[in-house]
PLY file of the C-alpha trace (Angstrom):
ply
format ascii 1.0
element vertex 349
property float x
property float y
property float z
element edge 348
property int vertex1
property int vertex2
end_header
-43.05 35.20 -14.05
-44.69 34.22 -10.80
-42.31 34.01 -7.53
-43.00 32.49 -4.34
-42.74 35.51 -1.81
-40.98 33.69 0.77
-38.07 31.59 -0.86
-37.76 34.02 -3.85
-37.92 31.07 -6.26
-39.35 30.98 -9.91
-42.17 28.68 -10.31
-40.92 26.99 -13.44
-40.08 23.15 -13.98
-36.06 24.06 -12.57
-37.93 25.95 -9.59
-40.10 23.69 -9.12
-37.55 21.32 -8.07
-35.59 23.21 -6.16
-38.75 24.65 -4.38
-39.64 21.08 -3.33
-35.86 20.00 -2.32
-36.07 23.67 -0.05
-39.27 21.99 1.25
-37.73 18.84 1.96
-34.74 20.63 3.77
-36.77 22.85 5.65
-38.97 19.61 6.73
-35.74 17.71 7.89
-34.58 20.71 10.42
-38.07 21.07 11.94
-37.72 16.90 12.70
-34.42 17.44 13.99
-32.79 15.45 10.81
-29.97 16.93 8.82
-29.13 15.76 5.38
-25.73 14.10 5.24
-22.67 16.01 4.40
-20.79 14.76 0.89
-17.76 15.43 0.45
-15.84 14.73 -2.68
-12.16 14.02 -3.84
-10.44 12.83 -6.75
-7.98 10.54 -7.02
-5.28 10.54 -9.57
-1.83 8.80 -10.28
-0.14 12.01 -8.86
-1.89 11.68 -5.58
-2.35 7.81 -4.70
-0.58 6.28 -2.03
1.19 2.23 -2.29
1.57 1.75 1.49
-1.18 1.02 4.69
0.54 4.19 6.88
0.34 6.45 8.78
0.75 9.20 6.16
-0.20 13.24 5.91
-4.13 12.71 5.50
-5.84 14.08 1.96
-8.99 15.13 3.69
-10.90 15.66 7.09
-13.60 13.58 7.34
-16.65 14.44 10.13
-18.45 11.41 11.58
-21.42 10.79 9.55
-20.04 12.42 6.29
-20.22 10.62 2.85
-17.36 10.60 0.82
-17.43 10.58 -2.60
-14.52 9.80 -4.23
-13.10 7.44 -7.30
-10.41 4.90 -7.37
-7.69 3.89 -9.74
-7.46 -0.19 -10.84
-4.69 -2.45 -9.26
-2.63 -1.19 -12.34
-3.13 2.58 -12.05
-5.67 2.59 -15.23
-2.52 1.95 -17.20
-3.18 -1.02 -19.26
-5.94 0.21 -22.08
-5.46 -2.41 -25.07
-4.41 -5.07 -26.13
-0.58 -5.60 -26.16
-0.10 -3.47 -23.23
2.04 -4.99 -20.37
2.10 -5.23 -17.06
5.63 -2.92 -17.13
3.06 -0.01 -17.79
1.53 -0.28 -14.03
3.47 2.23 -11.40
2.89 0.11 -8.68
0.52 -2.46 -6.84
-2.88 -1.68 -5.87
-2.46 2.54 -5.84
-4.84 3.84 -2.72
-6.87 6.65 -2.43
-6.54 8.61 1.00
-5.74 8.52 3.72
-8.26 9.83 5.01
-8.62 11.17 8.53
-11.89 10.33 10.57
-12.37 13.19 13.44
-12.23 11.96 16.82
-11.47 8.50 15.86
-8.90 7.60 18.64
-6.36 4.38 19.21
-8.88 1.68 21.10
-12.35 2.97 18.89
-14.06 1.04 15.87
-14.15 3.26 12.60
-17.40 1.99 10.68
-17.39 2.40 6.94
-20.95 1.87 5.49
-20.78 1.06 1.24
-23.28 3.17 -0.23
-22.63 2.87 -4.08
-19.89 1.33 -6.03
-19.81 1.69 -10.20
-17.77 0.61 -12.27
-15.86 3.20 -13.86
-15.07 2.93 -17.66
-15.64 -0.09 -20.61
-13.17 -2.33 -19.79
-11.84 -4.36 -16.89
-8.27 -6.19 -16.68
-7.49 -9.62 -15.72
-3.16 -10.64 -15.23
-0.94 -13.46 -14.94
2.13 -12.34 -13.47
5.00 -15.42 -13.21
5.19 -16.38 -9.89
1.98 -14.85 -8.51
-1.03 -17.57 -8.02
-2.41 -20.22 -6.13
-1.37 -23.15 -8.77
1.89 -22.07 -10.22
5.61 -22.89 -9.24
6.53 -23.67 -6.18
8.77 -26.31 -4.56
6.47 -27.07 -1.81
3.22 -27.52 -3.82
1.76 -29.38 -6.88
2.01 -27.24 -9.63
0.09 -27.28 -13.21
2.86 -25.86 -15.42
5.82 -28.09 -16.36
8.19 -24.90 -17.45
7.24 -21.32 -16.63
4.53 -19.73 -17.55
4.71 -15.82 -19.12
2.97 -13.02 -18.59
-0.53 -12.52 -20.20
-3.19 -10.22 -19.96
-7.15 -10.31 -20.55
-9.50 -7.33 -21.21
-12.75 -7.77 -20.22
-15.52 -5.64 -22.05
-18.23 -4.17 -19.15
-21.87 -3.60 -20.32
-23.32 -1.13 -18.00
-26.78 -2.02 -19.24
-26.66 -5.49 -18.24
-24.02 -5.58 -15.56
-22.06 -8.09 -16.70
-17.97 -7.96 -18.32
-17.16 -10.42 -20.81
-14.44 -13.33 -20.96
-12.51 -13.84 -23.90
-10.15 -16.58 -24.03
-6.66 -15.51 -25.35
-6.22 -18.73 -27.08
-9.50 -19.53 -28.70
-12.81 -17.86 -29.42
-14.37 -18.54 -26.46
-16.35 -16.18 -24.65
-18.60 -15.78 -21.83
-20.71 -12.87 -20.04
-19.60 -12.88 -16.05
-21.94 -11.10 -13.74
-20.55 -7.94 -11.79
-20.25 -7.41 -8.39
-18.31 -4.44 -8.00
-16.21 -4.39 -4.58
-12.92 -2.83 -2.60
-10.52 -5.17 -3.19
-8.14 -2.77 -1.09
-9.66 -0.93 2.09
-8.08 -0.52 5.59
-6.92 1.57 7.79
-3.16 2.79 9.29
-1.31 -0.20 11.30
-0.62 0.01 15.04
2.73 0.70 15.99
3.87 3.10 13.17
4.09 0.26 10.59
3.78 0.65 6.72
2.44 -2.54 5.13
2.38 -2.60 1.42
-0.92 -2.57 -0.67
-0.37 -5.98 -1.36
-1.13 -7.28 2.20
-3.93 -8.01 3.86
-3.52 -8.36 8.11
-5.41 -6.71 11.13
-6.01 -3.31 10.02
-7.48 -4.49 6.48
-5.83 -3.97 3.78
-5.79 -6.16 0.22
-8.33 -8.50 1.74
-9.93 -9.00 -1.73
-13.24 -9.42 0.00
-16.60 -9.89 -2.08
-18.27 -8.90 1.30
-16.68 -4.88 0.89
-19.58 -4.23 -1.23
-23.18 -2.12 -1.48
-24.84 -2.79 1.56
-22.29 -3.81 3.47
-20.82 -1.77 6.77
-17.25 -2.67 7.51
-15.48 -2.13 10.93
-12.29 -1.10 11.45
-9.75 -1.13 14.77
-8.70 2.05 15.01
-5.14 2.12 15.30
-3.68 5.90 15.11
-5.42 9.12 15.51
-8.34 9.89 12.73
-7.80 5.98 11.62
-6.79 6.99 8.41
-8.85 5.47 5.79
-7.68 4.07 2.75
-9.43 2.79 -0.73
-8.60 0.91 -3.87
-8.15 -1.76 -6.29
-11.85 -2.01 -7.48
-12.76 -5.27 -8.72
-15.71 -6.25 -11.03
-16.23 -9.91 -10.26
-13.49 -12.44 -8.83
-13.52 -15.93 -8.25
-13.05 -17.71 -4.88
-9.15 -17.72 -3.51
-8.37 -15.28 -6.63
-7.18 -18.21 -7.94
-4.41 -16.76 -10.84
-3.54 -13.57 -8.64
-6.34 -11.28 -10.13
-9.74 -9.90 -10.31
-11.33 -8.04 -13.15
-9.82 -5.21 -12.00
-11.75 -1.99 -12.62
-11.22 1.68 -11.25
-14.22 2.50 -9.20
-16.68 5.35 -8.68
-17.92 4.98 -4.90
-19.70 6.42 -2.25
-19.11 5.25 1.40
-20.51 6.98 4.98
-17.85 6.50 8.16
-18.96 6.46 11.62
-16.68 6.28 14.75
-18.01 3.86 17.58
-16.35 5.05 20.82
-15.35 2.81 22.99
-15.42 -0.40 20.90
-12.75 -2.28 20.55
-11.65 -5.14 17.77
-8.77 -6.88 16.78
-9.78 -7.60 13.17
-11.93 -6.44 10.62
-15.49 -7.00 10.64
-18.39 -6.82 8.24
-22.06 -6.24 8.59
-25.52 -5.98 6.83
-29.48 -6.61 7.63
-28.77 -10.25 7.51
-25.25 -11.28 8.88
-22.14 -10.48 10.65
-18.99 -11.29 9.16
-15.44 -11.72 10.88
-11.85 -11.59 8.72
-8.69 -14.11 9.15
-5.97 -13.57 7.26
-3.04 -15.43 7.56
-0.96 -18.57 6.59
-1.30 -20.92 6.68
-4.96 -20.88 5.41
-6.04 -23.19 8.43
-4.69 -20.39 11.09
-6.98 -17.69 8.69
-9.73 -19.69 9.27
-9.12 -19.82 13.00
-8.39 -16.24 12.99
-12.00 -15.50 11.55
-14.08 -18.28 13.79
-12.22 -17.00 17.11
-13.13 -13.39 16.08
-16.83 -14.45 15.86
-16.91 -16.23 18.73
-16.36 -13.39 20.56
-18.57 -10.97 18.47
-21.56 -13.28 19.61
-20.31 -13.32 22.81
-20.14 -9.72 23.75
-23.04 -8.49 21.44
-25.43 -10.95 21.46
-25.28 -12.39 24.91
-24.26 -16.26 24.28
-21.72 -18.02 26.41
-18.23 -18.83 24.08
-19.17 -22.39 23.98
-22.67 -21.57 22.80
-21.61 -19.52 20.47
-18.61 -22.15 19.43
-21.36 -24.90 19.13
-23.62 -22.75 16.82
-21.33 -22.05 14.99
-20.49 -25.63 14.42
-23.89 -26.05 13.10
-24.99 -23.22 11.21
-21.91 -21.45 10.50
-20.16 -20.22 6.87
-16.69 -19.81 5.79
-15.94 -17.89 2.65
-11.88 -18.14 1.33
-11.78 -14.98 -0.22
-7.86 -15.27 -1.76
-4.84 -17.68 -1.74
-2.38 -15.56 -3.43
-1.38 -12.36 -1.17
1.34 -12.80 1.42
-1.51 -13.32 3.84
-4.21 -15.88 2.59
-8.21 -14.42 3.89
-11.17 -16.12 5.12
-14.69 -14.58 6.38
-16.38 -16.43 8.36
-20.37 -15.57 8.88
-23.48 -16.67 10.68
-26.77 -15.32 10.08
-28.40 -12.91 12.20
-31.83 -15.03 12.12
-29.91 -17.84 14.56
-28.53 -15.23 16.91
-30.32 -13.88 20.11
-31.81 -10.28 20.38
-28.53 -7.94 20.30
-27.90 -6.74 23.68
0 1
1 2
2 3
3 4
4 5
5 6
6 7
7 8
8 9
9 10
10 11
11 12
12 13
13 14
14 15
15 16
16 17
17 18
18 19
19 20
20 21
21 22
22 23
23 24
24 25
25 26
26 27
27 28
28 29
29 30
30 31
31 32
32 33
33 34
34 35
35 36
36 37
37 38
38 39
39 40
40 41
41 42
42 43
43 44
44 45
45 46
46 47
47 48
48 49
49 50
50 51
51 52
52 53
53 54
54 55
55 56
56 57
57 58
58 59
59 60
60 61
61 62
62 63
63 64
64 65
65 66
66 67
67 68
68 69
69 70
70 71
71 72
72 73
73 74
74 75
75 76
76 77
77 78
78 79
79 80
80 81
81 82
82 83
83 84
84 85
85 86
86 87
87 88
88 89
89 90
90 91
91 92
92 93
93 94
94 95
95 96
96 97
97 98
98 99
99 100
100 101
101 102
102 103
103 104
104 105
105 106
106 107
107 108
108 109
109 110
110 111
111 112
112 113
113 114
114 115
115 116
116 117
117 118
118 119
119 120
120 121
121 122
122 123
123 124
124 125
125 126
126 127
127 128
128 129
129 130
130 131
131 132
132 133
133 134
134 135
135 136
136 137
137 138
138 139
139 140
140 141
141 142
142 143
143 144
144 145
145 146
146 147
147 148
148 149
149 150
150 151
151 152
152 153
153 154
154 155
155 156
156 157
157 158
158 159
159 160
160 161
161 162
162 163
163 164
164 165
165 166
166 167
167 168
168 169
169 170
170 171
171 172
172 173
173 174
174 175
175 176
176 177
177 178
178 179
179 180
180 181
181 182
182 183
183 184
184 185
185 186
186 187
187 188
188 189
189 190
190 191
191 192
192 193
193 194
194 195
195 196
196 197
197 198
198 199
199 200
200 201
201 202
202 203
203 204
204 205
205 206
206 207
207 208
208 209
209 210
210 211
211 212
212 213
213 214
214 215
215 216
216 217
217 218
218 219
219 220
220 221
221 222
222 223
223 224
224 225
225 226
226 227
227 228
228 229
229 230
230 231
231 232
232 233
233 234
234 235
235 236
236 237
237 238
238 239
239 240
240 241
241 242
242 243
243 244
244 245
245 246
246 247
247 248
248 249
249 250
250 251
251 252
252 253
253 254
254 255
255 256
256 257
257 258
258 259
259 260
260 261
261 262
262 263
263 264
264 265
265 266
266 267
267 268
268 269
269 270
270 271
271 272
272 273
273 274
274 275
275 276
276 277
277 278
278 279
279 280
280 281
281 282
282 283
283 284
284 285
285 286
286 287
287 288
288 289
289 290
290 291
291 292
292 293
293 294
294 295
295 296
296 297
297 298
298 299
299 300
300 301
301 302
302 303
303 304
304 305
305 306
306 307
307 308
308 309
309 310
310 311
311 312
312 313
313 314
314 315
315 316
316 317
317 318
318 319
319 320
320 321
321 322
322 323
323 324
324 325
325 326
326 327
327 328
328 329
329 330
330 331
331 332
332 333
333 334
334 335
335 336
336 337
337 338
338 339
339 340
340 341
341 342
342 343
343 344
344 345
345 346
346 347
347 348
């Protein structure tokens, strides 16, 4: 069998693939480029966390590293079949992590580019839990129920071939396919001041933002509050309606790839999203109008700092072309994302 004298690789079909890969690597080195380091981590119920907090990291990542990991659904993958109840969930929104990013220090920004998300399984789960939702019992707001509704669970068959999940009604034969748009329901960093916050809570550190913007093609920016940032991921969603009205999305485990980097000396106060077409800012608070105010104010600051418009000009421009996405209205804080398309902005400074 002939050999390549220099690389000592047999010239078979497999050898040819390895030879081409080696040649590509040599070209990258010659051009000053290096392949990204991919770090693998396996998430299980034995190593998840339920708090966004300062904790012992499960892995150290270097800026530029790609993290390849899985996440569990919000029920810890505990609900498997019709008849299963929420008692089988060991906790709410189990989180992978925390992941320590070398060089990240308070005052920096942690950037997390979402490269790939795949639904990891054949079923998604939706659930109604008494007392958790946007239009059930409260003495302060109108309600639909005349007496307390009971817990219910729905199972959604995942079709990977056509990228849909099928809703099947519990009380009739109706069913309909829903296009999937996988995203992290929970993504965030350790809060400031030594706080430990529940994986149900969204706030300045990110957390349970339930933002469809946390999806492939977008970069998420977080304020670094502690050394290493301490990144957490979890609560995969296959699809979700605006507001997450009944308290759950199509809850799924995910296979994910994200790339981390650190922007030294860039200080932000709230999470941000960016892609090729738009910049987006997060507001998380109650009432909803305060969430909107936070998101819009942060967007004005971003436009002023990075694109050079005065705050008043940015304010006026947003009044004409800004957009607001109401993500969820069921968690301890509501979440709103404000955005503007880059085509309306000056060139970045």
